[in-house]
N, C-alpha and C positions, 0 to 999 in steps of 0.2 A: 504493499500500499504505499503511496506517495502523497506529498503534499505539497503545496505553494504558500504555506504560514508565512513566508519571509524571514526577514531577520529576527533572531532572538537575542536578548541581552546575555551574552557569554560570561560565565563568573565560573571559577574554582569551587569546588565542593568539598567540606570537611568530611572525610570519610576514615573509617576505622575496620580493617579486615582482622578475624582471628583464624588463622590457620592450623592452630594447635591439634586439631581432630582431622585435619584432611589427610587422607591417604595419598600415597604417592601415585597409584591407580586412582585418581579421582573420579573417573567414569568406570563404573565397576564391568569388570569383563573385558576392558579395552584399554591395555596397557599402552599400545603405541598410539592409539589416538589421543589418550590421557597426555603423553609426553609431546605429541606432535601441539597440542593446544598450550600445553605448558612452555613449551618453547618461546611462545610469546613473551615469557617473563624474562628470557634473556636477550631478545632482541629488540624489545619496544624502550627500554630505558636510556638507551645511547641514542637511539633514533630520535626520543622526544628530547633529548638534551641538544641534538642538533638543531630541531626545529626552532627551540626558544633560542638558540644563539644565532641562526639566521635572521629570526623575525626582529630579535633585538638589535641586530646591525641594520635592517632594513627600516626599522620605525623612525628614524630620526629624518628620514626621506619622504615620509608620506603627510601630505597635507590635508587629506580628507579626514575630517574628525571622526565620522561614523567609521571608518574603515580602522584607524587607529585604535579606535576603543575595541572592536572585534578582534583587532590583534593582540591587545593586552589581555583580553579574557581568554584567546586561545592559548596564549603563553602561559597563562596560569593554570589552565587545566592540563596542557601538555607536562608542566613540571609535577603537578600532583599524580599525573599518571606514571610518571619515571618514579615518583618516590615510593606510589603503591607496588609498582612490580618489583621494586628493589626489596622492599619487606617481604614480597612473595618468595623472591630468590632466597634470602638470607633464613627466613622462619621457616619457609617450606621444603627447599630442597635440601640446604643442609641437615634439617632435622630428619630428613631421609639418608643422610649418608652420601649425599650429592654434592661435590665441593666445586661450586662454579668460579673459583676465586681466579685460576690461572687463565681460563678463556676472558674472563672479563678484564684481568690486568692487561693483557695482551690487546684486546680491543681498545681500550680504554687510553692505552699508551699511543695507539695508532690515531687516536680521535684527537689526542691533544698534541701529537705532532702536527696534524694536519691545520688546526687553528693557529699553531705557531707559523708555520709555513704561510698561510692566509695573510697573517700580519705583516709578513716581511714584503709583501707585494706592493707595488705603487697604487695609490688610492684608486684610480681609474680601472686598474686591471682587478683589485680587489673587489670593487663595487659589480664589476661584470660577472665575478664567480660567485657573489652572493646572489643575484639575480637567475644565474644559473641553478643555484641550488633554490631558489624559491620556486622555481620551474619543476623540478623534482620534487618538492614537497607538495606540490600541488597533484602531482599525480600519485605519490603514495598515500595522500590523503583521500582520494578518490576509490585507490585499493582498499584503504581502512574503513572507508564509509561501507564499501560493500561488505569486509568482513564484520562491521558492527552490526548491520542490519541482519544478518546472518545469526549472531549470537543472541540478538534480541528475541529472534522468533523461533530458535532452536530449544525444542522441548527438553531442556536438561532433566526435568523432575521425572519425564517418564524412563529417563535412561537410569534413574537413581543416582545422579551425580551427585558430588558434595555440594552443599550451598554455599559455603564460603568461597570456594573458587568458581562457581556458577556466577556468585554475585559480582565479583572482580572482573570477569569477563564481560558481564552483560552491562556494567556500570559502564566500564570503559568504552565498549561499543554503543551504549547509548550517547557518551559525549562526542562520540567520532561522528554519531549521525547527526548530532544537535550542530556541530562546528564544521559541518562537510564543506560550506562553502567558502570559508574563510582564505584557506590557502590559494583555491584557485582564483578568487578576486584580487588577492594580493601580486600574484603571479600575473595576472592580466594589467593590474595596476602598472607595474614594473615593466610592461611592454612586450612580456613573453608572448611569442606569438602562437597561432595553433599548430604550425608543423615541428616547432620545437618542443612543443608541450606533448604533442603524439608521439614524436620520436623519442623522448625521455620516458614517456609512459610505457611504451614495447619493453625498454631496459627493466622498468619496474614489474612488469607482468611476469618476465621471465626471473629476475633476481630475487625478488621477494620469495617467492615458492622455493626456489633452489635453496635460498637462505634457510628457510624455515624447516625445510626435509633435512639438511645438514644437521642444523641443531636438534631435531628430533631423534637423527642415528646418534648424535653425541650423549643424548640422554639416555637413550635405549641402551648405549654401551656402558654407561655408568651404573645402569640398574642392574643390582646383583640377583633379583629376581628372574631377570630375563635371559634366555638364552644368548650367545654372542650372533649377533645379526648383522649382515654386511648390508651396504648402503641399497642395494638391490631388493633385498628382501623386506627392508623398511618401506621401500617405496610401494611394494606390493602391499603390504599391511595398510599403509595409508590409503591406498586405491581402494582396499578391501572395506577399510571404513566408510570411506566414500560412498560406495555402493549401497552399504548398510544406513547411510544417513546419519552416521555419527560425525562424518566432518563435512565441510563444503564439498561439492565435487567441481572438477576442474571446468565444468560449463558454465559455472558462476563466474569463474575468471574471465572465461570468453566472452561472457555479456558484459561483463564490465569496459572489456575492452572495446567492445562494439560500441557501446555507450559513448564510451570517451571521445572515440574518432569521429563521433557525429557532428556535423557543422551546427546542429541546436543544441549541443550538449549542456546541460544546466546540472551542477550539482545537485540540486535540489528535488531532482528525478530520483535518486537514491535515498531509501529509507523514508522515514516519518517522523517528522519532526515530533509531532503529538506523542506519538508512543514513546519516543525517547525520553522526553520530557516527563511524562508519567511515569516511566519506570525508576527514572534519577529520584523522582520524589518520594518513592516507596523502597528504595535501596537498602538491604538491612546494613549494610556498611554506612551508609548517611544516617539511619536511624541510630545506629551505634553511637557514633561522632557526636550526635546532637545531645544524646541521653547523658554524656560521660562530660 
């Protein structure tokens, strides 16, 4: 279901998650699918840190007051997303004997080096790189809005999934749907043209699924309760989970690409703002935070 409710006032929300009772295979009987979705906890925080950094650098160049307000709200939400998934990494994964520190340390080192390198560039070139990154963020945010809409509508309760992790991913997915237009509007404001946006999104459509599959494989290898699986078997297990409806299907990614390349593409055509805001109002993590 789609809507044209228009812009909403974006704001970060206080949330508090309790993962102490969450099992490693938080979707019962679906260990690989559980790891495939749990991999978002590893890939999202650094990406969201990058989004905030690029928006922070772009903000001084934005004269449109409404867009500035939307950008500030977006940055606040992304910062809370990163913090919440970091909590899941350390509380959830480490409690189950999976130490993500080596992989996170390496990735954060590369990120920090990239930012240092960016700061050494002449200002005009640095600005061009930031605009290129804004175009990439617009593509990624379309991808995450598609995933967010799927998470909102997936019947995790019927699968017997853990409530805390279900809420984490649905809450995040709801905010992705809520702010799905911001990155697109920012990229267009900075003059990113459709050919560049479509070309970058093609890379996003390939790169993000491959990255998520790689992280799922890494988590499977760290899981002492599972047999040693090679990447081919993990892909087969993921495909099997898609056929059972436990994971989003490849055709969902294909439909997302088809919608993005249309000349009349509008981010508002993905997801339902009213549904997203309704979930955010009753998210258990938000209620816990407000009660404390």
